[in-house]
N, C-alpha and C positions, 0 to 999 in steps of 0.2 A: 553790517556783518557779512552779508552775502559776498561783497567784494573781497573780503579777506580770503574766503575759500576759492572764489573764482580766480583771483590773481595770485594766490599763494603768498600773501604778504606775511612777513615775520612780525608776530605780535606776542606779548607776554602770555595772553590767554584768549581763548575764543569761546563763543557760545556753542552749544551742541549743534552739529550740522543739521540735525533733524529740524531745527527751527528755521534754517535758511536755505535748504536745498529743495528742489522740486521733487515730487514723488516718482517721476518717471525714471526707472532704472532697469538696466538689463542684468541678466544673471551672469556671474563669473564663476568658474569652477573652483571647488575646494582643493586644498593641497592633497598630495599623494593620489591624485586621480579620482578621489571620491567626490561625488556631487552632494553638496549640503546646502539646504535652503535656510537662510536666516532672515525671515520676513521678506522685505523687498531686497532686490539685489542691486548691483552697481554698474554704471556705465564706465567705460575706460576713462572718460573725462573726469569722473568723480574719483576714481582710483588714482589717476595721475596727479590731480591737484592736492589730494590728501597726502600722497607720497611726498609731493613737493613741500607741503606745509611741514611735514615731519623732518624732511631734509634741511629746511631752512633753520630749524632749531638745533640741528646736530653738529654743524661744523664751525659755528661762530667762535668757539673757544680755542681753535687751532690756528696759529700764526707762525710761519717759519722765520719771520723777521727779515726776509729778503727785501732788497731795494724795490721801491714802487715801480721803477722802470725796468724791472727784470723781464726777460723774454717771456716767461710763463707765469701766469697767476697761480697762487696756491690752489685755487679751485681745480686747475687742470691736473695737478699732481694727485689731488683727492679723487678726481675722476679716473685717472689711470689706475690708482690703487684699488678703487672699486671694481674696475674692469678686470684686473688681475685676479681678484678674489672671485669674481663671477665666472671666469673661464678656468680658474684653477691652475695658473701657470706662474713661472718665475718672472723676474724683472725684465731680463733681456728679451725673452720671447713675448712677454706681455706688452712691452713698449713697442716692439715691431708690429705685432698684431693690432695694437691700438692705433698706430700710425696708418695702417692700411684702412682701418675703419673710419678714422677721423680726418686723415690727411697728414702728410709727412711734416708739414709746417705747424700743425696744431699740437701734436703730442710731443712731450719731452723725450729725449733719448734715455735709455735705461740707466746709464751712468749718471746723467743729470738728475734723474729721479732719486737715486740712492744718495747722492751728495746732498740733495735738498732735505731728505728725511733725516739725515744725520744732524741737521740743524735743530731738531727737536730733542732737547735734553730730557732724560727720564722724568725729572720733577715737573717739567713743563707739560709733558704728555699727560701725566696724572692730573695736573691742574686743569688742563684743557678738557679732559674727559669729565671731570667734576662739573665744569661749567656747562658742558653739553648735556649732562644729566639734568641739571637745574633747568635749562631751557626746554628740554624735552618734557619734563614733568609739568612745566608751566603751561604747556599746550593742552593738558588734560585737567587743569586745575578746576575747571567748571563742570567736569563730567561727574555726575552723581554715581555712575557705575564704578568709578575708581574708589575703592574702599580704603579707609585709613582708620587706625594704624595698620601696619603691615606685618606679615610673617616673612622673615628673611632666612636665606640659607647661605652658609659660608662653606666654601670648598676650595680645593686646590686642583688645578688641571695642569697637564704637561704638554709641551710641544717637543717632539723628539729632536735630538741633535746627534749627528753622526761624525762630526769632524774632530780635529785635534783639540784636546781640552787645555793645553798649556796656554796660560794667559786668559782663560775663560772663567772668571769667578762666579758668573751667574748660571753656569751649567751644573746640574745636580746628577747624582747617580753613581753607584759603585762600580758598575761594569759598562763596557761600551754598548751593550744591548739595552740598557735602561737609562742612558744619559739623556737629559732633556732640560729645557728651560721650564721653570715652574712659575705659575701665576695663580694668586689667590683672588677670589671674587666674592662679592656679597650680592645676592640676587633676591628680588621679590618673588615669592612663591605663594601658592594657595589660590585664593579666589581673585587676587588682584592681577593687574597687567604684569606679565613676566618681563621685568627689566633688570639689567645688571646695574647696580647703583655705585659700585666701587671696585677698583682693580688695584692690586698690590703685587709688585714683583717679589718673588721668594728667593732669598739668597741663603744658601746652606753651606756649611763647612764641608770641604772636600780635600782629598789628598793632594791636589795640585794647586791649592791656594791657601791663604791665611784667613779665611772667613771664620768668624766666631760661630759657636753653635747656634742654631736657629732658635729664636725665642718666639714660639708660635702665638703666645698670648699678646705679643706686641703687634703682630700682623692683625689679630682679631681687633685689637683696640683701634688701630688706624682705619680698618675697614668700617667698623661700626660708627666711629666718629664722623667719617666723611659721609656715610649713608644717612646719618641722622640730620645732616644739614639739609637733606632733601625731603625726607618723610619721617614721621614718627614710627619707631620700631617697637612692636609689642613683644615678639618672640623670635629668637634666633635658633635655627637648627644647624647642627654641625655633625660631621661624621666622626668616627673613632680616632682619626688623626688628631683631633682637637680634645681628646680625653685627657684633661690636665687640670689639677686643682687651680693653677694660675689662670687658666682660661675661664674656669667657673667664676673665680673671684673678679676677673677683669670684666666679664659680662655683668656681674652683679653690681660692680662699681659704676658701670655705664647705665644702670637702671633699666635693664632689659631682662626679660625672662629667657631661659634657655632650656633646650631639650637635646641631650647629647648621649649617644650610646656609649656604654662603658666597656673597656676591655675586661674580660673575665679572668681574674687572677685567683689565687688560692682562697682569699677571703670570700669572694663572690661565689666560688665553687662550693665552699662549705655551706653558704646560705642556701644555695640551690638544692644541695643534698638534703638539708633540713626540711625544705619545702616539700620535697618528694616524700620524705618520711611522714610528714604531717598531712600529705595528700592535699597540698595547696598549690594552685596554679598561679596565684598572684600574691605578691608580698610588697610591702613598703617599709623601707628602713630609713629612719631619720639620722642625719649626720650634720656635722659642722665643718665648713671649710675654714681653715686657719693658716694663712700664709702671710708673707711679709707685705703683700698688697692689701691685706685686710681680712675680714672674716664675715661669714654669713651662714644661716641655717639652710640646709638643702635636704633633698631626699633621693634615695636610690629606689627605682621602681623595677621590680622583677615581674615580667609579663611573658606570656607564651610567645615564642618566636613566630613571625608571620612567614618565615621561609621554611617551615617544616617543624619537626619535633625539637624540643629544647626550650630554653628560657633566654630571653634577652634582658639585659640590664640597662636602664636609662638613668641619667642624672638630670635633675631639674631643681630650680630654686623656687618652684611653685608649691603651694600646699595641695598635695594630691593624696587622697585616701585610697585604700585597697579597692573600694567599690568602683572607683572611677579611673584607676590607673591604666587599665587596658585600653579603654576608650581614649583617654588622654594621649597615650603613646602612639595611637594611630595617626596623630598629627604629623608624625615623622615621615609618613609616606609621601607627604607633599614634596619632599626632597627629590623625588624621581624627576621632577621637572628640570632640575639643574643638569641632569645627565643628558636630557634631550637638548638643553641649551648649549652645552659644550659641543655636542655632536654637530649642531647646526652652525655654531661659530666656526668650527674647524673645517667643515665640509662645504659650507655655503658661502662663507665670507672671508676666510683666511687665505691670502695669497701665499704662494710658495716662495721660499728663499733658502739659500745655503750660506748667507752672510754670517760672518763671525762677529760683526759689530752689534753690540747689544742694543744700541739706539734703534737700529733697523728692526731687530727682533721684537722689541717692545712696541714700536710704532705699528708693525704689522698686526700684533695681537690686539692692541688697544683699538686700532681702526676697525678690525673685524668685529670686536664687541660693540663698537659704536654703530656699525651697520646692522648688527643684530637688533640693537635697541630701536633703530629707526624702523626696521621691519615690524617689530612688535608694536611700536607706537602707531604706525600706519594701520596695522590690522585692528588695533583697539579703536581708532577713530572711525574706521569703516563700520565696525560693529556698533559703536555708540550712535550711529546715525539711523539705526533701525531699532524697532521694539523687539524685545525678547531677552532671554537670559544669556549672559556672557558665557562663552565656552572657551576652554583652553586652546582647542584646535583652531589654527588660523584659517581665515577665508582667503588670504592672499599668500601664495607660495613665496618662499625666500628667494627663489630664482627670479620670479616675476618682479618682486619688489626691488631687488638689486639692479635689475635692468632699468627700471624706471628711475631709480636714484642716479644711476650712471648717466642716463640721458638728460635728467633734469639738472645736473651739475653744470652744464654748459652755460657760461655767463650770458645774461641777456644783452642784446644789442642796445 
C-alpha cells in the first residue's frame, strides 16, 4: 500500500495513509495566513502525492472523444483550464501565458481549447462529473473519519452574464443588471468532508425564449437521485427558494428528511401574532402535504430568529416537538458552508470567459466545482493521516492545491 501513495497510483480505495507513511513531516501553513497545528505536519512530498492521488480520481470521467492521434491530449486541455482558473484570466490570455510557462509547442491555442471544450455536451459533462464524484469518494471509502449518512444542502448560485440575451435560453434575469447563468448544486455539509455531489443547470422562462416555467421540485429530484448513488442522505437543507409543497413531497418520496425555511405569509403571521399574545417563543403546527405527487404528514416549526428579533418558520417531515424545535432548527446553520463553497469555486477555481456558448459556460463551472472537490478531498486525506478531530478549516490553501494539480497533470513519460 505504501507504493500506492508513493507513486500516486489510481485505485478504487486505499488504506489510511497513517498506516503507510513515515512519521517524519514538516509543517505547512494553514489557509488565510493563520498557523494551525494538526498533530504532525506534512512534507511537500506528502502533499504532492496526496494531491496527485486526488487528481487521479477526478478527471477519469471526462473524454472529449477526439482522435487518439490528436496533437494535444485531453489532459493538456484540463491543465490549461486549471491554469486559467488559478490565474483568473480568460482563454486567449490564459493560453498565451500558459505557453510561456510550458512552451509554445506544449500548450494548445485558445481557439483550439474552446473548440475542444465544445465537444463536451451538457449531458456528458454531468455524467462525467457524476463519475468523478464516485471515484473521489472511493478514495476515502476506508477512512473512518468520513461519516455516513450525510446532511446535504441544495442551493442555486449564479454566474453573471452581460452580453446580448437573444438566442440565450439558459440566461436568467429580468434586467441587464441581474442576468446570469444559474446552477443548482447538492453539497455535503456538517461534520463530513465538504464535497459537491451533484450539479444541475437551471433553465428558467424568460421574455426572450420559449422556456416553460421552472419546476424547482424536478431540479431537487434530479440532484438527490444522483447524490444518493454516491452516499446515503439523511437530511436535506434548502433555502426559501425551495419553499414549495411539491418540493416537500418530492423529498418525502425520495425517503429523505428535510428542513426548509418557509416564507411568512398571512397564515404564518397570524400564528406568530397568537404566539406573542400567549407569550410563547416556540410553537409547532402539524400539517399534511397533499399534492398530485402524493401526501405525507409534516410540521411547521416556529422558533426565535437567529438574526435578531422575530420568528422564523421552518418546514420539516420529522416529528419534532416544541421542547426540541429550537435546537433542531439550529441544524440549518450548517448551510453557511455552502456560501463559502460558492465563493471558493468562483474566486479560486473558475476561469473567466465571455463566451455565449452554453457548452463552454457549463464546462467552466463544472470543471471549477471538480477542482474544488479535488482540493477538499486532498485536504481530507492530509487530515486523515494524523490523529485529532477533523476541522472544517482546510490545512492546504485552494491556491496551493490548484498549483499542484496543474503541475501534476503533465502526462508521465
